[in-house]
C-alpha positions in Angstrom: 0.0 0.0 0.0 1.4 3.4 -1.0 0.0 6.9 -0.9 1.1 10.4 -1.8 0.2 13.8 -0.5 2.6 15.9 -2.5 6.0 16.0 -4.4 7.9 17.1 -1.3 6.7 14.1 0.8 7.4 11.8 -2.1 11.0 12.9 -2.4 11.6 12.7 1.3 10.0 9.2 1.4 12.3 7.9 -1.3 15.3 9.3 0.5 14.3 7.7 3.8 13.5 4.4 2.0 17.1 4.3 0.8 18.2 3.5 4.4 16.3 0.3 4.3 13.0 1.3 5.8 9.7 -0.1 4.3 8.1 2.2 1.8 4.9 2.7 3.9 6.9 3.6 7.0 9.1 6.0 4.9 6.0 7.7 3.5 4.5 8.1 7.0 7.7 9.7 8.3 7.8 12.0 5.3 4.2 13.1 5.8 4.8 13.8 9.5 7.9 15.8 8.6 6.2 17.8 5.9 3.1 18.4 8.1 5.2 19.5 11.1 7.7 21.7 9.2 5.3 24.6 8.3 3.7 24.5 11.7 6.9 24.4 13.8 9.1 26.4 11.4 6.6 29.0 10.1 3.4 29.3 12.2 4.7 29.1 15.7 7.6 31.6 15.2 5.4 34.0 13.3 2.8 33.7 16.1 5.4 34.8 18.7 6.8 37.5 16.5 3.3 38.8 15.6 2.6 39.4 19.3 5.7 41.6 19.4 4.7 43.6 16.4 1.2 44.0 17.7 2.6 45.6 20.8 4.9 47.8 18.8 2.0 48.9 16.6 -0.1 49.6 19.7 2.7 51.7 21.1 3.0 53.7 17.8 -0.8 54.3 17.8 -0.7 55.5 21.4 2.5 57.6 21.0 4.7 55.4 23.1 7.6 53.1 22.4 6.0 49.8 23.2 8.0 46.9 24.7 11.5 47.8 25.8 12.7 44.5 27.3 16.3 43.7 26.8 18.2 40.3 26.9 20.1 40.8 30.2 17.9 38.3 31.9 18.6 35.7 29.2 22.3 36.2 29.6 22.0 35.8 33.4 20.0 32.6 32.9 22.6 31.1 30.5 25.5 31.9 32.9 23.5 30.5 35.9 23.0 27.2 34.0 26.6 27.0 32.7 28.3 28.1 36.0 25.9 26.6 38.5 28.8 25.3 40.6 30.0 28.9 41.3 28.5 31.4 43.8 25.8 33.7 42.5 27.9 36.9 42.8 30.6 35.4 40.8 28.2 34.2 38.0 26.8 37.8 37.9 30.2 39.3 37.6 31.2 37.0 34.8 27.9 37.8 33.0 28.6 41.6 33.3 32.1 41.1 31.9 30.6 39.2 29.0 28.0 42.0 28.3 30.8 44.6 28.2 32.4 42.9 25.2 32.2 45.3 22.2 30.2 43.1 19.9 28.0 41.7 22.7 27.3 45.2 24.0 26.2 46.4 20.6 23.9 43.5 20.0 22.4 43.7 23.5 21.9 47.5 23.0 19.9 46.9 19.8 17.9 44.2 21.5 17.1 46.6 24.3 16.3 49.4 21.9 13.9 47.3 19.8 12.4 45.5 22.8 13.1 42.0 21.3 13.6 40.5 24.7 9.8 40.6 25.2 9.4 37.7 22.8 11.5 35.4 25.1 10.0 37.0 28.2 6.4 36.3 27.1 7.3 32.7 26.2 9.0 32.0 29.5 6.2 33.6 31.5 3.5 31.7 29.7 5.3 28.3 30.3 6.1 29.0 34.0 2.7 30.3 35.1 0.5 27.9 37.1 -2.1 25.9 35.3 -5.3 26.1 37.3 -8.6 24.4 36.8 -11.7 26.0 38.4 -13.7 24.0 40.9 -16.8 22.5 39.4 -15.4 22.7 35.8 -15.7 19.8 33.4 -12.1 18.9 33.3 -12.2 16.8 30.2 -13.9 19.5 28.1 -12.0 22.3 29.9 -8.6 20.9 29.0 -9.6 19.6 25.6 -10.9 22.9 24.3 -7.5 24.3 24.0 -6.3 21.4 21.9 -9.4 21.5 19.7 -8.8 25.2 19.0 -5.2 24.4 18.0 -6.4 21.5 15.9 -8.9 23.6 14.0 -6.3 26.3 13.4 -3.4 24.0 12.3 -5.4 21.4 10.3 -6.1 24.1 7.7 -2.4 24.3 6.9 -2.5 20.6 5.7 -3.8 21.8 2.3 -2.2 25.2 2.3 0.1 25.8 -0.7 3.4 27.5 0.2 4.6 26.8 -3.4 3.8 24.5 -6.2 6.4 22.1 -4.8 6.0 22.7 -1.1 2.6 21.7 0.3 1.3 18.8 2.4 -1.6 17.9 0.2 -3.6 19.1 -2.8 -7.1 17.6 -2.6 -9.6 18.7 -5.3 -11.9 19.9 -2.5 -9.4 21.9 -0.5 -11.7 24.9 -0.2 -14.5 22.7 1.2 -12.0 21.1 3.6 -10.9 24.5 4.9 -14.5 25.5 5.7 -14.9 22.2 7.6 -11.8 22.3 9.8 -11.9 26.0 10.6 -15.4 25.4 12.1 -13.8 23.5 14.9 -12.7 26.8 16.4 -16.3 27.8 17.1 -16.9 24.4 18.8 -13.8 24.8 21.0 -14.8 28.3 22.0 -18.3 27.2 23.1 -16.8 24.2 25.0 -14.3 26.5 26.7 -17.0 28.9 27.9 -19.5 26.2 29.0 -17.0 23.8 30.7 -15.5 26.6 32.9 -18.6 26.6 35.2 -18.6 30.4 34.9 -21.7 32.1 33.5 -19.7 35.1 32.2 -17.4 32.8 30.3 -20.4 31.0 29.0 -21.9 34.3 27.8 -18.6 35.2 26.1 -18.5 31.9 24.4 -22.1 32.3 23.1 -21.4 35.8 21.8 -18.2 34.6 20.0 -19.9 31.6 18.5 -22.9 33.6 17.3 -20.6 36.1 15.6 -18.3 33.4 14.1 -21.3 31.5 12.7 -22.8 34.6 11.3 -19.7 35.7 9.5 -18.9 32.3 8.1 -21.7 32.9 5.7 -20.1 35.8 3.8 -16.8 34.0 4.0 -18.3 30.9 2.5 -20.0 32.9 -0.3 -16.7 34.7 -1.1 -14.8 31.5 -1.3 -17.5 29.8 -3.4 -17.5 32.7 -5.8 -13.7 32.4 -6.3 -14.0 28.7 -6.8 -16.8 29.3 -9.4 -14.6 31.8 -11.2 -11.6 29.5 -11.1 -13.5 26.4 -12.0 -11.9 24.4 -9.2 -11.9 24.0 -5.4 -8.2 23.1 -5.4 -6.1 25.9 -3.9 -3.2 25.1 -6.2 -5.6 25.2 -9.1 -6.9 28.6 -8.0 -3.3 29.9 -7.9 -2.4 28.4 -11.2 -5.4 30.1 -12.8 -4.1 33.5 -11.7 -0.9 33.1 -13.6 -0.2 35.9 -16.2 2.8 35.7 -18.6 5.1 38.7 -18.8 6.6 41.0 -16.3 3.3 42.3 -14.9 2.2 39.1 -13.2 -0.3 40.9 -11.0 -2.5 41.5 -14.0 -3.7 37.9 -13.7 -4.7 38.1 -10.0 -8.3 37.7 -9.2 -8.4 41.1 -7.5 -8.0 42.8 -10.9 -10.2 40.4 -13.0 -13.6 41.8 -12.0 -15.1 44.5 -9.8 -17.1 41.8 -8.2 -14.0 39.9 -7.1 -12.6 43.2 -5.7 -15.8 43.6 -3.8 -15.7 40.0 -2.5 -12.1 40.6 -1.4 -13.3 43.4 0.9 -16.2 41.3 2.1 -13.9 38.4 2.9 -11.4 40.5 4.7 -14.0 42.2 6.9 -15.7 38.9 7.7 -12.3 37.3 8.4 -11.7 39.9 11.1 -14.8 38.7 12.9 -13.8 35.1 12.3 -10.5 35.8 14.1 -12.2 37.6 17.0 -10.3 40.8 16.1 -11.3 44.4 16.9 -13.8 45.8 16.1 -15.5 42.4 16.4 -13.8 41.1 19.6 -17.1 40.4 21.4 -15.6 37.6 23.4 -14.5 40.1 25.9 -17.2 41.5 28.1 -16.2 45.0 29.4 -19.5 45.5 31.3 -18.9 42.1 32.9 -15.3 42.9 33.8 -14.1 39.5 32.4 -12.0 38.4 29.5 -14.7 36.2 27.8 -14.7 32.5 27.2 -11.0 32.2 28.3 -11.5 34.0 31.6 -10.8 30.9 33.7 -7.7 29.7 31.8 -4.2 30.5 32.9 -0.6 29.7 32.0 0.1 27.8 28.9 -3.6 26.9 28.2 -4.4 30.6 28.1 -1.5 31.1 25.7 -2.6 28.3 23.4 -5.8 30.1 22.6 -3.9 33.1 21.5 -1.4 31.0 19.5 -4.5 29.6 17.8 -5.8 33.2 17.2 -2.5 34.3 15.6 -2.4 31.1 13.6 -5.9 31.9 12.3 -4.7 35.4 11.4 -1.8 34.0 9.4 -4.2 31.5 7.7 -6.6 34.3 6.8 -3.8 36.4 5.4 -2.5 33.5 3.4 -5.9 32.5 2.2 -6.7 36.1 1.2 -3.5 36.1 -0.8 -4.4 32.7 -2.4 -7.9 33.7 -3.4 -7.3 37.3 -4.6 -3.6 38.1 -4.8 -2.1 35.3 -6.8 -1.1 33.2 -3.8 2.7 32.6 -3.7 3.2 34.3 -7.2 5.3 37.3 -7.5 3.6 40.5 -8.6 6.5 41.3 -11.0 8.1 38.7 -13.2 6.8 35.3 -12.2 8.3 33.4 -15.1 11.9 33.4 -13.9 10.8 32.1 -10.5 9.0 29.1 -12.1 12.1 28.3 -14.1 14.2 27.9 -10.9 15.1 24.5 -9.5 12.4 23.1 -7.2 14.2 23.9 -3.9 15.0 27.5 -4.9 11.5 28.0 -6.3 10.0 26.7 -3.1 12.0 29.0 -0.9 11.3 32.1 -3.1 7.6 31.4 -3.3 7.3 30.6 0.4 8.9 33.9 1.2 6.5 35.8 -1.1 3.5 34.1 0.4 4.6 34.8 4.0 5.3 38.4 3.1 1.7 38.8 1.7 0.3 37.1 4.8 2.3 39.3 7.2 1.1 42.5 5.4 -2.5 41.3 5.9 -1.8 40.5 9.6 -0.3 44.0 10.0 -3.4 45.6 8.6 -5.5 43.6 11.1 -3.3 44.9 14.0 -3.5 48.5 12.6 -7.4 48.2 12.6 -7.4 46.9 16.1 -5.7 50.0 17.5 -7.7 52.4 15.3 -11.4 51.4 15.5 -13.6 51.1 18.6 -15.4 47.9 19.4 -18.9 47.4 17.9 -22.0 46.4 19.8 -23.4 43.0 19.3 -26.4 44.3 17.4 -24.1 46.3 15.1 -22.0 43.2 14.5 -24.9 41.1 13.5 -26.5 43.8 11.4 -23.3 44.3 9.5 -23.1 40.6 8.6 -26.8 39.8 7.6 -27.8 43.2 6.1 -24.6 44.3 4.5 -22.0 41.6 3.9 -24.3 38.8 2.9 -26.3 40.8 0.4 -23.0 42.2 -1.1 -21.6 38.7 -1.4 -24.8 37.4 -3.1 -24.9 40.3 -5.5 -21.2 39.7 -6.4 -21.8 36.0 -6.8 -24.6 36.7 -9.3 -22.5 39.3 -11.1 -19.6 36.9 -11.4 -21.9 34.2 -12.8 -23.3 36.7 -15.3 -19.9 37.9 -16.3 -18.5 34.4 -16.7 -21.5 33.3 -18.7 -21.1 36.2 -21.2 -17.3 35.9 -21.4 -17.3 32.1 -21.8 -19.8 32.4 -24.7 -17.6 35.0 -26.4 -14.0 33.9 -25.8 -14.4 30.4 -24.3 -12.3 28.9 -21.5 -8.6 29.5 -22.0 -6.2 26.7 -21.1 -2.9 28.0 -19.6 0.2 26.2 -18.4 1.9 27.2 -15.1 4.9 25.4 -13.7 4.1 21.7 -13.2 0.4 22.4 -13.9 0.3 21.7 -17.6 -3.4 22.7 -17.9 -5.3 25.3 -15.9 -8.7 26.4 -17.2 -9.4 30.1 -16.7 -11.8 32.7 -17.9 -10.0 35.8 -19.2 -12.5 38.7 -19.5 -12.1 40.7 -22.7 -13.0 44.4 -23.1 -16.7 43.7 -23.5 -16.8 41.5 -20.4 -15.0 44.3 -18.4 -17.5 46.8 -19.6 -20.5 44.5 -18.8 -19.1 43.6 -15.4 -18.5 47.2 -14.4 -21.9 48.2 -15.7 -23.6 45.4 -13.7 -21.6 46.3 -10.6 -22.5 50.0 -11.0 -26.1 49.2 -11.5 -26.2 46.9 -8.5 -24.6 49.6 -6.4 -27.1 52.2 -7.5 -30.0 49.8 -6.7 -28.5 49.2 -3.2 -28.0 52.9 -2.5 -31.6 53.7 -3.7 -33.0 50.9 -1.6 -31.1 51.9 1.5 -32.2 55.5 1.0 -35.8 54.6 0.5 -36.3 51.9 3.0 -33.5 52.8 5.4 -31.8 50.6 7.9 -33.7 48.0 9.9 -35.2 49.4 13.1 -33.1 49.3 16.2 -34.4 46.9 18.8 -36.2 48.6 21.7 -33.8 47.2 24.2 -30.8 48.8 22.4 -32.7 52.1 22.2 -33.3 52.0 25.9 -29.6 51.2 26.6 -28.2 53.9 24.3 -30.8 56.6 25.1 -32.1 56.7 21.5 -35.9 57.2 21.5 -36.1 56.7 25.3 -39.3 58.1 26.7 
């Protein structure tokens, strides 16, 4: 029995089998390595670094410097472990002499200036804090919720394409798989709130799940529209369909193919903010209740695992946004020379490009967090069901109409990209562009007129009483 999940795992399996191991065992070892490499080598480090940059962006937004932690404590810890047989005062004196060396002093000064020591300090603090379980909590569900959140966050990377040669798997229903596994996060949040035996944590979990389920609808519609436009649910196929020959590779990206795809990109990104529990949609926290939300009763490493899952979700959202609308791992300028590189070099270059795109998306999320205030629960729900869902449906209809008219005129174009010898794409001509923009403009006019005529849905009486609007 043999199986394959990608060219990288196949190559590693053949190399391991050369040492005399059975082929099935070699393939299992290769799959484990390929699955663990992106998580341990890319996601975990970026999650730790992302927290540092979020604090720096927060400091910039609030006109302060942010974290200013140096590495003196790390140096002391190293010398304490290496010279444990010496008195403490002697270990400290040796450490101070080491810190006064010219090169070491310069490096430590930069670390202090940029506050890079906070990354290590946060990690050590998270690991050393006591792990407590509330009395009366359902221990099995309470402890298992953190692992389920991480599972939902990291299983999505099993089909995530870092390059055409570096991916764990390329199933033909990858987009459907993503929607299934990311839904585990909502289940873990509800379990965490309910199992804590704390009604405020339970309320926070209910709020978060209601918001996540509501915003999964526009996200699913956006992904479905891109899959319809690309003619496939394979993420590699979607990226291959965005290839454009020549130096201006970005001309083939979905973001520039139709105004409806550009609108769907905005819908997806806004809904993804809510999916990641990011401001202005972080309703898990209850300020009026003076609690942190569903994770109030968690401490130590378990508390940190929820936030690692949150940052992993942010990276996934950024990478998926790039995959669906920004050409994935393709370079915006001159993609042809990268494809012609050897597989290892091509994988490194494409992985760096995709990570850069994802980090830009994560940076915008952090910028929004420290710029916009938090919405109320009624505003959050109204935005999803009365704004984003109709926009996604209108865009889906507009894309279908554009694709129908374009396919009848120009037909489906078969392009070759890298190891994908055939990728069916619909390239809109001038008439399709005019029609799509006309339909988009007409739909926008209809929406504006309808909003002007009928107005927004009435505010519930409870909200009017709380906010003082229309109070008697």
